[in-house]
C-alpha positions in Angstrom: 144.9 52.6 -38.3 143.8 49.0 -38.4 141.0 47.5 -36.2 143.7 45.9 -34.0 145.5 49.2 -33.6 142.3 51.0 -32.6 141.5 48.3 -29.9 145.1 48.4 -28.6 145.1 52.2 -28.4 141.8 52.2 -26.6 142.9 49.7 -24.0 146.2 51.6 -23.5 144.3 54.9 -23.0 142.0 53.1 -20.6 145.1 52.2 -18.4 144.5 48.5 -18.9 147.8 46.7 -18.1 149.4 44.9 -21.1 151.8 43.0 -18.9 150.5 41.3 -15.7 151.8 38.9 -13.2 148.8 36.7 -13.7 149.7 36.2 -17.4 153.3 35.5 -16.5 152.3 33.0 -13.9 150.0 31.3 -16.4 152.9 31.0 -18.9 155.3 29.7 -16.3 152.7 27.1 -15.2 152.4 25.9 -18.8 156.1 25.9 -19.4 156.6 23.6 -16.3 153.5 21.4 -16.5 154.2 17.7 -16.9 150.6 17.3 -18.0 150.9 19.5 -21.0 150.4 16.6 -23.4 149.5 18.8 -26.4 152.8 20.7 -25.8 151.1 24.0 -26.5 151.3 27.2 -24.6 148.3 29.5 -24.8 148.7 33.3 -24.5 145.6 35.5 -24.4 145.7 38.6 -26.5 144.3 42.1 -25.8 141.3 41.0 -27.8 140.5 38.2 -25.4 141.4 35.5 -27.9 143.9 32.8 -27.0 146.8 32.1 -29.4 148.6 28.8 -29.1 152.4 28.3 -29.5 154.1 24.9 -29.8 156.4 24.0 -26.9 159.4 22.8 -28.8 161.9 22.1 -26.0 164.1 19.2 -27.0 163.1 19.2 -30.7 166.1 18.7 -33.0 166.4 19.7 -36.6 169.3 19.9 -39.0 170.8 23.3 -39.9 172.9 24.4 -42.8 176.7 24.9 -42.3 177.7 28.1 -40.7 181.0 29.9 -40.1 184.1 30.1 -42.3 186.0 27.3 -40.6 184.2 24.6 -42.6 183.8 23.8 -46.2 180.5 22.5 -47.4 180.8 19.1 -48.9 179.2 15.7 -48.7 181.9 14.6 -46.1 181.5 17.7 -44.0 180.3 17.5 -40.4 176.5 17.8 -40.0 175.2 20.1 -37.3 171.8 19.9 -35.6 170.0 22.5 -33.5 168.0 21.7 -30.4 165.3 23.9 -29.0 166.1 24.6 -25.3 164.2 26.5 -22.7 161.2 28.4 -23.8 161.2 32.2 -23.2 159.0 35.2 -24.0 159.2 37.9 -26.6 157.9 41.2 -25.3 156.2 43.7 -27.5 156.2 47.4 -26.3 153.3 49.6 -27.2 155.3 51.2 -30.1 155.7 47.8 -31.7 152.0 46.9 -31.2 151.0 50.1 -32.9 153.6 49.9 -35.7 152.6 49.6 -39.3 152.5 45.8 -40.0 155.2 44.3 -42.2 153.6 42.5 -45.1 156.0 39.5 -44.8 155.5 38.9 -41.1 152.1 40.4 -40.1 149.6 38.0 -38.5 146.2 39.2 -37.4 145.9 36.6 -34.6 149.2 37.7 -33.1 148.8 41.4 -33.6 147.1 41.7 -30.2 149.8 39.9 -28.2 152.1 41.9 -25.8 154.0 38.6 -25.3 154.8 35.6 -27.5 156.5 32.3 -26.8 159.9 31.7 -28.4 162.9 29.3 -27.7 166.6 29.6 -27.3 168.6 27.2 -29.5 171.8 25.3 -28.9 173.8 23.9 -31.7 175.5 20.5 -31.5 177.6 18.3 -33.7 175.1 15.7 -34.8 177.7 12.9 -34.8 179.6 13.7 -31.7 176.9 15.5 -29.8 179.4 18.2 -28.8 178.0 21.6 -28.1 179.2 24.2 -30.6 180.0 27.5 -29.1 178.4 30.5 -30.8 181.1 32.9 -29.4 184.6 32.5 -27.9 183.8 31.4 -24.4 185.9 31.3 -21.2 185.7 28.4 -18.8 184.3 28.3 -15.3 187.6 29.1 -13.5 188.3 32.1 -15.7 184.8 33.6 -15.4 184.7 33.1 -11.7 188.1 34.8 -11.3 187.2 37.7 -13.5 183.9 38.2 -11.8 185.4 38.2 -8.3 188.0 40.7 -9.5 185.2 42.9 -11.0 183.2 42.7 -7.7 186.2 43.8 -5.6 187.2 46.5 -8.1 183.7 48.1 -8.0 183.4 47.9 -4.3 186.8 49.8 -3.9 186.1 52.3 -6.7 185.5 56.0 -6.2 182.4 55.6 -8.4 180.9 53.3 -5.8 181.7 55.7 -3.1 179.8 58.3 -5.1 176.9 55.9 -5.6 176.6 55.2 -1.9 176.7 58.9 -1.2 173.9 59.4 -3.7 171.7 56.7 -2.2 172.4 58.1 1.3 171.4 61.6 0.2 167.7 60.8 -0.1 165.0 59.0 1.9 165.0 55.4 0.8 161.6 53.6 1.0 161.7 51.2 3.9 161.5 47.4 3.7 163.6 46.7 0.6 164.1 42.9 0.5 165.3 42.1 -3.0 167.4 43.2 -6.0 166.2 42.1 -9.4 168.6 42.3 -12.3 167.4 42.0 -15.9 169.3 41.3 -19.1 172.8 41.8 -17.8 174.1 39.4 -20.5 176.5 36.5 -20.3 179.8 36.8 -18.5 181.4 33.9 -20.5 182.4 35.9 -23.6 186.2 35.7 -23.8 186.7 39.2 -25.3 187.0 42.5 -23.5 183.4 43.4 -24.2 182.4 41.3 -21.2 183.3 44.1 -18.7 179.8 45.6 -18.8 178.2 42.3 -18.0 180.6 41.7 -15.1 180.1 45.3 -13.9 176.3 45.1 -13.9 176.2 41.9 -12.0 178.7 43.3 -9.5 176.6 46.4 -9.2 173.6 44.3 -8.0 175.7 42.7 -5.3 177.3 46.0 -4.2 173.8 47.7 -3.9 172.6 44.7 -1.9 175.5 44.9 0.5 175.2 48.6 0.9 171.5 48.4 1.8 172.0 45.3 4.0 174.8 47.1 6.0 172.9 50.4 6.5 169.8 51.3 8.4 168.5 53.8 5.8 165.9 51.3 4.5 164.7 49.9 7.8 161.6 50.7 9.7 161.8 51.2 13.5 165.5 50.7 13.4 165.4 47.4 11.5 168.1 47.1 8.8 167.6 45.6 5.3 169.2 42.3 6.2 168.4 39.2 4.1 168.1 41.0 0.8 168.0 38.5 -2.1 169.4 39.0 -5.5 167.6 37.6 -8.6 169.0 37.6 -12.1 167.3 36.8 -15.4 168.7 36.6 -18.9 167.9 33.8 -21.4 171.4 34.0 -22.8 173.0 32.7 -19.5 175.1 29.6 -19.9 175.6 26.9 -17.3 178.9 28.6 -16.4 177.0 31.9 -15.8 174.4 30.2 -13.7 177.1 28.4 -11.6 179.2 31.6 -11.0 176.2 33.8 -10.2 174.7 31.2 -7.9 178.0 30.9 -6.0 178.1 34.7 -5.7 174.7 34.9 -4.1 172.3 35.3 -7.0 169.2 33.2 -7.6 169.2 32.7 -11.3 165.6 32.4 -12.7 164.2 31.5 -16.1 162.3 34.0 -18.1 159.8 35.4 -17.1 160.1 34.5 -13.4 162.1 37.5 -12.4 159.1 39.7 -13.2 157.1 37.8 -10.6 159.6 39.1 -8.0 159.0 42.8 -8.9 157.1 44.6 -6.2 157.2 47.8 -4.0 160.1 46.2 -1.9 162.4 45.6 -4.9 165.4 47.3 -6.5 165.4 47.0 -10.3 168.7 47.0 -12.3 168.2 47.0 -16.1 171.0 48.8 -18.0 170.6 48.9 -21.7 168.5 45.8 -21.8 167.4 44.1 -25.0 163.8 43.9 -23.9 161.2 46.5 -22.9 161.9 46.2 -19.1 160.7 49.8 -18.3 157.2 49.3 -19.9 156.8 46.0 -18.2 157.7 47.3 -14.8 155.4 50.3 -15.3 152.5 47.8 -15.6 153.5 45.6 -12.7 154.5 47.6 -9.7 156.2 50.7 -8.3 159.6 49.4 -7.1 161.5 51.2 -4.4 164.6 51.9 -6.5 165.2 51.6 -10.3 168.7 51.9 -11.8 168.3 52.0 -15.6 168.5 54.3 -18.6 167.4 57.9 -18.0 163.7 58.3 -19.0 163.5 60.8 -21.9 160.7 61.5 -24.5 163.3 61.0 -27.2 163.5 57.2 -26.3 159.9 56.7 -27.7 161.0 55.0 -30.8 161.4 51.5 -32.2 165.2 51.8 -32.6 165.5 51.5 -28.8 165.2 48.0 -27.4 163.8 49.4 -24.1 161.7 52.3 -25.3 160.0 54.9 -23.1 156.2 55.2 -23.2 153.6 57.5 -21.7 153.1 55.0 -18.9 156.8 55.0 -18.1 156.9 58.8 -18.1 153.9 58.9 -15.7 155.5 56.3 -13.4 158.7 58.2 -12.9 156.7 61.3 -11.8 156.5 59.5 -8.5 160.2 59.1 -8.2 163.2 61.3 -7.4 165.7 61.1 -10.3 169.4 61.2 -9.4 172.4 60.9 -11.7 174.2 57.6 -11.9 177.8 58.4 -10.9 179.6 55.7 -12.8 178.9 56.5 -16.4 181.9 55.0 -18.2 182.8 52.0 -20.3 181.6 49.7 -17.6 178.0 50.9 -17.6 177.4 53.1 -20.5 176.0 56.6 -20.7 172.7 58.3 -19.9 171.8 56.3 -16.8 169.9 57.4 -13.8 168.8 56.3 -10.3 165.1 56.5 -9.5 164.0 56.5 -5.9 160.3 56.2 -5.1 159.0 59.2 -3.2 157.9 58.3 0.2 154.1 58.2 0.9 152.5 59.4 4.1 152.7 56.0 5.8 156.4 55.5 4.9 157.2 59.0 6.3 155.7 58.0 9.6 157.6 54.7 9.9 160.9 55.6 8.2 
């Protein structure tokens, strides 16, 4: 075990949070600061040392030809890539403690639970036209398909079962937001887009169910005014427009994590980042709908791995089966309802 690994393990065993709202707020401040003349974003590692990442938004660079539709020649079109919004890369404990790869290992970055990266868009350097990286549907088609998916879920027997499941236990009072992570783009023109549509529709359906019931209210107050937040760096302008019109507040990475608290519902189904480990450090949400927590998920092959902290967190929750395990949501999902504390039992 390296010195970095020993320090990381010691801090983990001491219950020191690796992901904090203060660190996320600091990153957001630097992302959005007009006074960041050095165009650097500083992230402090677990060793207390700051590591600086260049803020490359707007930087253009030429890229090689890609795809089979073009033949490389001196007269071929030239493509350029532009760095767009900055985002974070999240390192779960398994990755921080993994054996370092000789080609990519960096001592100064080995202590970082988060790093700064950028999304990239590709444009034709001569026409400035955006080059799609996948077959994409236009706004009208995406909006129509999403509205259809929302109606279909609301009328499905699976959603009836979901409502019955939620109504079968004591829901913590005061829920005021749904936070959806990594639900992916809805603009993909193929059939694989059904899961993204369904996950976003699920967030709205859960919101509406809670808003129209009194099971979460205290002293007879309902859960009216519940907000929906969605975060995924892969969202396109079409995604953002459709989701905004449907009632979501679409936020840039990592702002959705700042909304996570004891009054939130988390939806993160097969995400490509370690949502569960981040949430375990940040808060104890009222409800979490995500992959079932099992010890077998403690491995690097899983993009959202379980950890000891995640296992300990869900000990304070009632685990219920997710009733709609099919091609729209995937398998091995669960609903976690936070057990009510003494104060909640008095007021609920």
